[in-house]
C-alpha positions in Angstrom: 107.2 -17.2 44.7 104.6 -14.4 45.0 104.6 -11.5 42.6 102.9 -8.2 43.1 101.8 -6.1 40.2 101.8 -2.6 41.7 99.8 -1.0 39.0 96.7 -2.9 40.1 96.7 -1.1 43.5 95.3 2.4 43.5 97.4 5.1 45.0 96.0 6.9 48.0 94.5 10.2 47.1 93.2 12.8 49.4 89.5 13.0 48.6 88.6 15.7 51.1 88.8 18.2 48.4 87.1 18.2 45.1 89.4 17.3 42.2 88.5 16.2 38.8 90.7 13.2 39.0 89.8 12.2 42.5 88.1 9.0 43.6 84.7 8.6 41.9 81.8 8.2 44.3 78.5 6.9 42.8 75.1 8.1 44.0 72.3 5.9 45.0 70.3 4.3 42.3 67.2 6.2 41.2 63.9 4.4 40.4 62.9 4.7 36.7 60.2 7.3 36.2 57.7 6.5 33.5 56.8 9.5 31.4 53.1 10.2 31.1 52.1 10.5 27.4 49.2 12.7 26.6 46.3 11.5 24.3 47.5 14.0 21.7 50.9 12.4 21.6 49.4 8.9 21.5 47.2 9.9 18.6 50.1 11.6 17.0 52.0 8.3 17.1 49.3 6.9 14.7 50.2 9.3 11.9 52.1 6.6 10.0 48.7 4.9 9.6 46.5 8.0 9.1 49.0 10.7 8.0 47.1 12.0 5.0 43.6 10.4 5.3 42.1 13.9 5.6 43.3 16.7 3.4 45.4 19.2 5.4 45.8 17.0 8.5 49.5 16.4 7.8 50.2 20.0 8.6 49.0 19.3 12.2 51.3 16.4 12.8 54.5 17.7 11.2 57.1 18.4 14.0 58.7 21.3 12.2 55.3 23.1 11.6 55.0 26.5 13.3 52.4 26.8 16.0 50.4 29.5 14.1 50.2 27.3 11.0 49.2 24.3 13.1 46.4 26.3 14.8 45.2 27.5 11.5 44.9 24.0 10.0 43.2 22.8 13.2 40.6 25.5 12.8 40.1 24.6 9.2 39.7 20.9 9.9 37.3 21.6 12.7 35.2 23.9 10.5 35.2 21.3 7.7 34.2 18.6 10.1 31.2 20.7 11.4 30.1 21.4 7.9 30.4 17.7 6.9 28.3 16.7 9.9 25.6 19.3 9.1 25.5 18.1 5.5 25.3 14.5 6.6 22.4 15.3 8.9 20.6 17.0 5.9 21.2 13.9 3.8 19.9 11.6 6.4 16.8 13.8 6.9 16.1 13.5 3.2 16.5 9.8 3.5 14.0 9.7 6.4 11.4 11.9 4.7 12.0 10.0 1.4 9.5 11.5 -1.1 8.1 9.4 -3.9 8.4 10.5 -7.5 6.1 9.2 -10.3 7.7 8.9 -13.7 6.5 7.4 -17.0 8.1 4.0 -17.2 6.8 3.3 -20.6 4.1 4.8 -22.9 4.0 1.7 -25.1 3.2 -1.2 -22.8 1.3 -3.9 -24.9 -2.4 -4.1 -24.1 -2.2 -7.8 -23.6 0.1 -7.3 -20.6 -3.0 -6.5 -18.4 -6.3 -8.3 -17.9 -9.3 -7.2 -19.8 -11.6 -5.4 -17.3 -14.4 -7.1 -15.5 -17.8 -5.8 -16.9 -20.9 -5.8 -14.7 -24.2 -5.3 -16.5 -27.0 -4.4 -14.0 -30.6 -4.2 -15.1 -32.3 -1.0 -14.1 -35.3 -3.0 -12.9 -34.2 -5.7 -10.5 -37.5 -7.6 -10.3 -38.6 -10.2 -12.8 -42.4 -10.3 -12.3 -42.7 -13.5 -14.2 -41.6 -15.2 -10.9 -44.1 -13.3 -8.8 -46.4 -16.2 -8.1 -43.5 -18.5 -7.5 -42.2 -16.0 -4.9 -45.6 -16.0 -3.2 -45.5 -19.8 -2.9 -41.9 -19.6 -1.6 -42.2 -16.8 1.0 -45.9 -16.8 2.0 -47.8 -19.5 3.8 -50.4 -21.5 1.9 -53.2 -19.8 3.8 -51.8 -16.3 3.3 -54.2 -13.5 4.0 -55.0 -10.6 1.7 -53.0 -8.3 3.8 -50.0 -10.5 3.5 -50.3 -10.7 -0.3 -50.7 -7.0 -0.7 -47.8 -6.2 1.6 -45.6 -8.7 -0.3 -46.7 -7.1 -3.6 -45.8 -3.6 -2.5 -42.5 -4.9 -1.1 -41.5 -6.1 -4.6 -42.6 -2.8 -6.1 -40.3 -1.0 -3.7 -37.4 -3.3 -4.6 -37.7 -2.8 -8.3 -35.4 0.1 -8.4 -33.7 0.1 -5.0 -29.9 0.3 -4.5 -27.7 0.9 -1.6 -27.2 4.5 -2.6 -30.8 4.9 -3.7 -33.1 3.8 -0.8 -35.9 6.3 -1.5 -38.4 3.7 -3.0 -38.4 2.0 0.4 -40.2 5.0 1.9 -43.4 4.3 -0.1 -43.5 0.8 1.3 -42.9 2.0 4.9 -45.8 4.5 4.6 -48.2 1.7 4.4 -47.6 0.8 8.0 -46.0 -2.1 9.7 -46.1 -5.2 7.5 -47.3 -8.6 8.8 -44.7 -10.7 10.7 -44.3 -13.2 8.0 -43.3 -10.4 5.6 -41.0 -8.8 8.2 -39.0 -12.1 8.5 -38.1 -12.4 4.8 -34.4 -12.0 4.2 -33.7 -9.2 1.7 -30.7 -11.0 0.1 -32.6 -14.2 -0.6 -35.6 -12.4 -2.0 -33.5 -10.2 -4.3 -31.6 -13.3 -5.6 -34.8 -15.1 -6.3 -36.4 -12.3 -8.2 -33.4 -11.1 -10.1 -33.1 -11.5 -13.9 -31.3 -14.6 -15.1 -28.7 -14.5 -17.9 -31.0 -16.0 -20.5 -33.7 -13.4 -19.7 -31.4 -10.5 -20.6 -28.8 -11.6 -23.2 -29.5 -12.5 -26.9 -25.9 -13.2 -27.9 -22.3 -12.4 -26.8 -19.0 -12.3 -28.7 -15.5 -11.8 -27.3 -12.5 -11.4 -29.6 -14.4 -12.4 -32.7 -15.6 -15.7 -31.0 -19.2 -16.3 -30.2 -19.9 -17.6 -26.7 -22.9 -18.8 -24.6 -23.6 -15.7 -22.6 -24.6 -17.7 -19.5 -21.2 -19.3 -19.4 -19.2 -16.2 -19.3 -21.5 -13.8 -17.4 -21.9 -14.8 -13.8 -24.3 -13.4 -11.2 -22.6 -11.2 -8.6 -23.6 -8.7 -6.0 -22.7 -5.0 -6.2 -24.1 -1.9 -4.5 -26.6 -1.7 -7.4 -27.9 -5.2 -6.6 -27.6 -8.4 -8.5 -25.6 -8.0 -11.7 -24.3 -10.2 -14.5 -20.5 -9.9 -14.6 -18.0 -10.9 -17.2 -14.3 -11.7 -16.6 -14.5 -11.5 -12.9 -13.0 -13.4 -9.9 -15.5 -12.4 -7.2 -18.2 -15.1 -7.3 -17.5 -18.8 -6.7 -18.8 -19.6 -10.2 -16.2 -17.2 -11.7 -13.4 -18.7 -9.7 -14.4 -22.2 -11.1 -13.7 -20.9 -14.6 -10.1 -20.1 -13.6 -9.6 -23.7 -12.4 -10.4 -25.0 -15.9 -8.8 -22.1 -17.9 -5.4 -20.9 -16.5 -5.6 -17.8 -18.8 -8.8 -16.6 -17.1 -9.4 -13.7 -16.5 -9.0 -13.2 -20.3 -7.0 -10.5 -22.1 -7.4 -8.7 -25.3 -4.8 -9.2 -28.0 -5.6 -6.0 -29.9 -7.6 -2.8 -29.8 -10.7 -1.8 -31.7 -14.2 -3.3 -32.0 -13.5 -6.9 -33.0 -11.0 -7.5 -30.2 -13.4 -6.6 -27.3 -16.7 -7.9 -26.2 -20.0 -7.3 -28.0 -23.4 -8.0 -26.4 -27.0 -7.7 -27.5 -29.7 -7.3 -24.8 -33.4 -7.5 -25.4 -36.3 -6.3 -23.3 -39.3 -8.6 -22.7 -42.5 -7.0 -21.6 -43.7 -10.1 -19.9 -41.0 -9.7 -17.3 -42.3 -6.2 -16.3 -45.0 -5.4 -13.9 -48.2 -4.0 -15.6 -48.3 -0.2 -15.5 -44.7 0.0 -14.4 -43.0 3.3 -14.9 -39.5 2.0 -14.7 -37.9 2.1 -18.1 -35.7 -0.6 -19.7 -32.1 0.4 -19.0 -28.8 -1.3 -18.3 -26.0 0.1 -16.1 -22.4 -0.8 -16.8 -19.6 -1.0 -14.2 -16.0 -1.3 -15.5 -13.8 -2.6 -12.8 -10.9 -5.0 -12.1 -11.4 -8.7 -11.8 -11.0 -8.8 -8.0 -12.9 -5.6 -7.2 -16.3 -6.0 -5.6 -17.8 -2.7 -6.8 -17.1 0.4 -8.9 -18.6 3.8 -8.1 -18.6 5.1 -11.7 -21.6 3.9 -13.7 -22.6 4.2 -17.4 -26.2 3.9 -18.3 -27.5 2.5 -21.7 -30.9 3.2 -23.1 -33.2 1.0 -25.4 -32.7 0.9 -29.1 -29.2 2.3 -29.0 -25.8 1.1 -30.2 -23.1 2.2 -27.8 -19.3 2.0 -28.2 -17.4 1.9 -24.9 -13.8 2.8 -25.5 -11.5 2.0 -22.6 -8.2 3.7 -21.8 -6.3 1.8 -19.1 -3.6 3.4 -17.0 -1.2 1.3 -14.9 0.7 2.7 -11.9 3.1 0.6 -9.9 5.0 1.5 -6.8 8.5 0.1 -6.4 9.0 -2.6 -3.8 11.8 -0.4 -2.3 9.1 1.9 -1.0 8.1 -0.6 1.6 10.6 1.1 3.9 8.1 4.0 4.0 5.0 3.9 6.1 1.8 3.3 4.1 0.4 6.6 5.3 3.3 8.5 3.8 3.5 6.7 0.5 -0.3 6.7 0.3 -0.7 3.1 -0.9 -0.7 -0.4 0.4 0.8 -3.5 -1.3 -1.5 -6.3 -2.1 0.2 -8.7 0.3 1.1 -6.1 3.0 -0.5 -6.5 6.4 -2.2 -3.6 8.0 -4.5 -3.2 11.0 -5.6 0.3 9.9 -6.8 -0.4 6.4 -9.5 -3.1 5.9 -9.6 -5.7 3.2 -12.2 -8.2 2.1 -11.5 -11.8 3.2 -10.1 -13.8 0.4 -9.1 -10.8 -1.8 -5.9 -8.8 -2.1 -6.0 -5.3 -0.8 -7.8 -2.9 -3.0 -9.1 0.6 -2.3 -12.6 0.0 -3.6 -12.8 -3.3 -1.6 -11.6 -1.4 1.5 -14.5 1.1 0.9 -16.9 -1.8 0.4 -15.8 -3.2 3.8 -16.2 0.2 5.4 -19.7 0.7 4.0 -20.9 -2.7 5.2 -19.4 -2.0 8.6 -21.4 1.2 8.8 -24.6 -0.7 8.0 -23.8 -3.2 10.8 -23.0 -0.5 13.3 -26.2 1.5 12.5 -28.8 -1.3 11.9 -27.2 -4.3 13.5 -27.7 -6.5 10.5 -25.6 -7.8 7.6 -26.5 -6.3 4.2 -25.4 -9.2 2.1 -27.7 -8.0 -0.7 -25.0 -5.5 -1.7 -21.9 -6.5 0.2 -19.8 -9.6 1.0 -20.3 -11.3 4.4 -18.1 -10.0 7.2 -17.6 -13.1 9.4 -16.0 -11.2 12.2 -19.3 -9.4 12.8 -21.7 -12.2 13.9 -24.9 -10.5 12.9 -28.0 -11.8 11.1 -28.9 -10.9 7.5 -31.0 -7.8 7.0 -34.6 -8.6 6.7 -37.7 -6.6 5.7 -38.0 -5.6 9.4 -34.7 -3.7 9.0 -35.8 -1.6 6.1 -37.0 1.1 8.5 -33.5 1.5 9.9 -32.0 1.5 6.5 -34.4 4.2 5.3 -33.9 6.4 8.3 -30.1 6.4 7.8 -30.2 6.7 4.0 -28.5 10.1 4.0 -25.7 8.6 6.0 -25.3 5.7 3.6 -25.6 7.8 0.5 -22.5 9.9 1.4 -19.0 8.4 1.4 -16.4 10.7 2.8 -12.6 10.7 3.2 -11.0 11.0 6.7 -10.4 14.8 6.4 -13.0 15.7 3.8 -15.0 18.0 6.1 -11.9 20.2 6.7 -11.9 21.2 3.0 -15.6 21.0 2.0 -18.7 22.6 3.6 -20.5 19.3 4.2 -22.2 19.4 7.5 -24.4 16.4 6.7 -23.8 12.9 7.9 -21.7 10.4 5.9 -19.7 7.3 6.1 -16.0 8.2 6.8 -13.8 5.5 5.3 -10.1 5.8 5.6 -8.8 3.8 2.6 -5.7 4.4 0.5 -4.8 3.2 -3.0 -3.3 -0.1 -3.7 0.4 0.1 -4.8 -0.4 -1.6 -8.1 -3.3 0.4 -9.4 -5.0 -0.2 -12.7 -7.5 2.4 -13.7 -10.0 2.1 -16.5 -11.3 5.3 -18.1 -14.3 4.7 -20.3 -15.6 7.0 -23.1 -19.1 6.2 -24.3 -20.4 7.0 -27.7 -24.1 6.1 -28.1 -26.0 6.1 -31.4 -29.7 5.3 -32.0 -30.5 2.1 -33.8 -31.9 2.7 -37.3 -35.7 2.8 -37.1 -36.0 0.0 -39.6 -34.3 -2.3 -37.1 -36.2 -1.3 -33.9 -39.1 -3.1 -32.3 -41.3 -1.1 -30.0 -42.5 -4.1 -27.9 -39.0 -5.7 -27.7 -36.4 -2.9 -27.7 -32.7 -3.9 -27.9 -29.4 -2.6 -26.6 -26.1 -3.2 -28.4 -22.9 -2.6 -26.5 -19.3 -2.8 -27.9 -16.6 -2.6 -25.3 -13.0 -2.5 -26.4 -9.6 -0.8 -25.9 -9.1 2.3 -27.9 -5.3 1.8 -28.2 -2.9 -1.1 -28.7 -0.7 0.2 -25.9 -1.1 1.8 -22.5 0.9 4.1 -20.4 2.6 2.7 -17.3 3.7 4.9 -14.5 6.2 4.0 -11.9 6.3 5.5 -8.4 9.9 5.2 -7.0 11.9 6.5 -4.1 13.5 9.8 -5.0 16.6 8.9 -3.0 17.6 5.2 -3.5 20.5 3.5 -1.7 22.8 4.2 -4.5 21.8 7.9 -4.5 22.5 8.1 -0.8 25.9 6.5 -1.2 26.8 9.0 -3.9 25.6 12.0 -1.7 27.6 10.8 1.3 30.7 10.2 -0.8 30.3 13.7 -2.3 30.0 15.3 1.2 33.1 13.5 2.4 35.0 14.5 -0.7 33.9 18.1 -0.6 34.7 18.8 3.1 37.4 16.3 3.9 38.8 15.3 0.6 38.4 11.8 1.8 37.2 8.5 0.4 36.2 5.1 1.7 39.8 4.1 2.2 40.4 7.3 4.2 37.6 6.3 6.5 39.2 2.9 6.8 42.5 4.5 7.8 40.8 6.7 10.4 39.0 3.7 11.9 42.2 1.7 11.8 44.1 4.4 13.7 41.4 4.7 16.3 41.2 0.9 16.8 45.0 0.8 17.3 44.8 3.6 19.8 42.0 1.9 21.7 43.7 -1.5 21.7 46.9 0.1 22.9 45.0 1.8 25.7 43.5 -1.5 26.8 46.8 -3.3 26.6 48.5 -0.7 28.9 45.6 -0.8 31.3 45.7 -4.6 31.5 49.5 -4.6 31.9 49.3 -2.1 34.8 46.5 -4.1 36.4 48.6 -7.3 36.3 51.7 -5.5 37.8 49.5 -4.1 40.6 48.2 -7.6 41.3 51.8 -9.1 41.4 52.9 -6.4 43.8 49.9 -6.9 46.0 50.6 -10.7 46.1 54.2 -10.2 47.1 53.3 -7.8 49.9 50.8 -10.2 51.3 53.5 -13.0 51.3 56.0 -10.7 53.1 53.4 -9.8 55.8 52.8 -13.4 56.5 
């Protein structure tokens, strides 16, 4: 039996007229329209992560903020950002210029913290005439003519008081005309070494730090621009380096100041070593230098029958290793192990300004006379030239004015020096030890003097138990720059490191969201293109 539930059937209604209770007619479905979100809205959505990272920025994001107030805070934040960028540029410019400041690190550094200086004693007369006949047998043939012997004799006379910066005596020898060929071929370095004074011919006794030594075991023969000298506490010659192999504390140091702690020497003059009728007096020149320095330009001369006290005041200046970030030209120094193609150094020695000048001087001799002047300078192996001989004396004498004048790279701009000179561009070493010497000479009492054998007493010692150490440092270190940058951010933005992290985090989220939407849209486009291609097929 079938039953009909009449309420399930809708009653007919006239729908030709509009009635609020009429039959509902649904419109066609509308495709969903995606709303385009602006970059401002997207960045605004990141406010939960960077809502107050910059002071005042919360007034820009608040939805209930009036437009005028929002514009005001936008202008304030933009102005603060511009000011912050300008200040950061100034900070980075200071970091780039990076001046050095020199401060007193300590005024009481113990004197034993540094090496005792190397002391070069150079006889004023370089020729020991006691070996004259031996030199004739060595350099002249057995059947030497009178002309050869006379020329050789006058050559030695000219070399008695010749130095690299004092080549005038050579002129008298050259005025005699061209010497014989056998004389012209004599190497100057070998001749000077053979005729130079030996240690036992100059020293009587030596004492260092109240201990008596054999002078010939602590004074070694070395070459300087004054010629062959006897040097104490040095590391230039091979004999000096051998001492360091047996004594690890060499070069020695002084434990105290005053006369007993330094070195005392007694020198004696012997008339038999001097040429008859010689006008060159008995004198000794002192060079105070570092152990690895080849030469020193400041000299002190001591006269016979005098007792001289040489009081040394050392000054140490060190440049911080942080300064390596600055070019050597700007910091005006070069570290001992720093490589540089502009500033020269002697082979086997750390960089040193005086050694750089020595290299430059020797290079000028090679350029002008095409010979190696190993009488005064170390050998430069990169210049494959022969040693200077007697035949090269004419070239050396003609260019004596050039060799006598050592100039800096821009010296002529500040001084009226139109003459020639050797221009040597050398800067200081970043660990510079300077020895200032004050000499006090007194005559020896007449009761102790000997006219035929005058003596010279020299006491060399430190005048203080401590020295002053200066330190050249960067004015703006890394910590200073961090402090300056933090101060700029705090002043203009009221921000900190965490604020910067929040900003970066919001930007990264925004960027990753952009990439994700682009990739999603690209994948959807590819799926639609694939379906269309299938339908067409």
